[in-house]
C-alpha positions, 0 to 999 in steps of 0.5 A, spaced: 558 370 387 560 376 390 555 380 393 554 388 392 556 392 398 551 398 399 554 404 399 552 409 404 552 416 403 554 421 408 549 426 411 550 433 411 552 433 419 557 428 417 560 432 411 560 438 416 564 434 421 569 431 416 570 438 413 572 441 420 577 435 421 580 434 414 581 442 413 587 445 412 589 452 415 590 455 408 583 453 406 577 457 407 573 457 414 566 456 412 563 449 409 560 452 403 566 455 400 570 449 401 564 444 398 564 449 392 571 447 390 570 440 387 577 438 389 576 440 396 569 437 396 571 430 394 577 430 399 571 432 404 567 426 401 572 421 401 574 423 409 566 422 411 566 415 407 572 413 411 569 416 418 562 412 416 566 405 414 572 405 418 572 398 422 577 402 427 575 409 430 578 415 426 583 418 431 580 425 433 583 432 430 590 433 433 589 438 439 593 445 438 600 445 440 602 448 446 606 454 446 613 452 444 618 452 450 623 458 450 630 455 447 636 455 451 643 457 448 646 452 444 652 448 449 659 448 446 662 442 445 669 442 449 675 442 445 679 435 444 686 436 446 690 429 445 693 426 451 701 427 451 705 423 447 699 422 442 701 421 435 695 422 429 698 417 424 693 419 419 695 427 420 703 425 420 702 421 413 699 427 410 705 431 411 702 436 415 707 439 420 705 443 427 710 449 426 
């Protein structure tokens, strides 16, 4: 017979922590507005449960990315020149002529 698993509800602090870690940039900035939306609130609650019940530590929020390095000009690929006496058999079979 299986035993029932006790469901531990996250505290307000755990919910706030989960909200800051799972927050998407397009979401509102404050916790109350996020939690007033039923879909976003459910996402935050699910992430908080994951924080509580995860057997492994949940990775920390990613660090902000550093400023991208300036791009350099694309390198040109050198033009292929065949060696003297080279015959491209596919091109010769296609009927193309070098006039």
